[in-house]
Structures are given as C-alpha cells and as structure tokens.
N, C-alpha and C positions, 0 to 999 in steps of 0.2 A: 325404305327403313334402315338399310346401315347405318345412313347418316343421323338418323333420328337416334340410333342406341348409340353411336360417338356419341353424339350431342350430350344423352342423357351420361354418359360415362365419366364426361368431361366435367358435368355440372356438379356430380357425385363427387368426383377427386375434389375439386376445388371447395368444397362444402367441407370435406374431412379437413382437407389442408387448412383450413380458414381455423376449424376446432382446435386443431392441433396448436396452431401458430396462437390461437386465444388462449389456450392453456399453459402456455411457454411465458406470453407475457404476464399473467396473472401469476404463476408460480416463480416470476424473476426474483431477483434482490430488490428490497424496498428503496424508495430513493432517498436520499439525503434532503433533509428540511434545512432551509435557510438558518435556523435557529441552532441548529446542531454544528453549522460550521465555524472554526476557529482561526484565526490569522489565513484565511482564504484557503483552507485544509477542509474539506468535506467529510459529515459523517460515514464513515467506513473507508476512509482512505489512509493512508500513509503518507506523510509529505515531507521532501529535501526542502530547506530554506540556504540560500546562500547567504554569504558576510553581510550584504545589504537589507536580509531579511524578508528576499523575495521568494516565493515557492517556486523552484525550478525543477521540480518532479513531482507530481500526483498521481498514486496508484491506488485502484480498488483491488487488486490483484499482484502477483508474484510481479518483480521488476528486474531487468537487469539490462546493463550496458556496455558495449566494447569500452568505451572510455573512461575513467573515471570524472563524477560529478562533485563539485567541490561543494564541501558542506558546512554549514555553520549549525543547524539543527536538523533532527530527524523526528519528527512527530508522529506517532501513532494514532490517530484519530477514529480508531477502530470500532467497533461494539462488541459488547460480550458474544460470543459464538464460541462454545467448551471446544477443544481441539483446533481452533483455526483463527483463534482472534491475537494471536500475538507475532511479531513481527522479528525475524533475526535478517540482519544484516551485515554485509561484511565489504572490505576497502582496504585502504591503505592509510597508514598516519605519517604524515614527514614533520618530523622534528624542528625545531629552529633551526639548528645546526645542517640540515639537510639530511638528515638520515632518515630512511625509510623503513618501516615495519607493517606487518599485517595488522589488519585492526578487524574488530566484529562485536556485535552486542546483538541481546535480545530486548525488545521494547513489549511492555505490558500494552494492551490497550486502555484507553483512556476512562479510568472510571473515579478518578476523585480531579476535582478543581481543573477543569479544563482550559481555563483561562492563564493561570499560570503554567500549563504544562508541565505540573511537575513530574508525570510519568512519561516515560518513552520519550526521553530527550540527550541530545548530546549537544553541548554549546563548545564551540571552537574558542579557542582562547591564543590571543598574540599573534604569535607568527607562527603558530603553528597550524597545517590543514590536513583536513579530512577528506580524502576522495571516496566515494562511493562507487562500487560495482551492482550490487545486488541488494536487494531485499525479498524474502521468502514469507509467505504468512504460515502459522504453524502453531502447534502445542504450545502449551506452558512454558515460560523460560523455567530452567534450571536454576538449581543453586550457584550452579558454579559458571551461571549465564550472566554475568552483569551489563548491564545498559550499554556501555563500552569496555572496550579491553583491548591494550596494545598485546600483541605477542611478541617479546623482545626474543 
C-alpha cells in the first residue's frame, strides 16, 4: 500500500511540474522571425559588429565582458517594450594618437528603416577604435544621452 501511495505522489508531482513547465514555455519571450533579422542580428537582440562587418556579440539581455570587444557598429534590433527597449553601452574610445577616453551611449530600439540602421548605431572611423565592455537594456534614452559620447 505504501508503495502505491508513493507512486501516486510521484505521478501527481510530475503532472504539476509539467503544467508549470508548459506555463513557463508559453509565457516566455517571442522567438525572432527570420524576416526580422537584419545583418545577422535577430529581432530582439543588440549586436556588436567588428571592422569587417562580422557579428561578434549577439545578446537578448544585458551583456558584459572583462575584456574590450572591438566594435565598428553597435545595433539595437530590439522591439518596442516600454521601460526596457533601449540599450546603454559603455567602453573606451582610442584616438588616432593613442589617447584613451571613456565612452558611452544610449541606443533607441529599431523603429525605422532597419535596413540602413539609422537608429542605434555607432560607426568607427579611420584609425579610431571603440572597445565595448557592457550593454544594458533599460528605459528611454534621456536628452543628454546621445548614441555616442566621448567623456574627455
């Protein structure tokens, strides 16, 4: 009799666990559709591209690294989600003479012309180098938070 009760309890526990798992799967974030992908950056991601235009970082959530990741472009391919659809990044900017400055920016989610990446980008020019160390999703960019800012 004791063995039968234990089996019943295990069966009930598995049924409850299965229901909870199904609820979590059904309520999870929507998956990206191939049509929402721009230059190998999926819908809902923020991506870092190197000098060759190759995606070197893709992230659906906050991201950080103990080492700098060289960036030519940072692209927020996020979706509208009030309070959490903008990305603040921080890193270091190296000038052509080797000078080093903290740099940061706030990237708006992609709401217009995703093919040209008009919003949410930083383009590296010439011998300048941008190293990214962190990206964090959050609220609207403030008036004093440009896409790219060097802190001299």
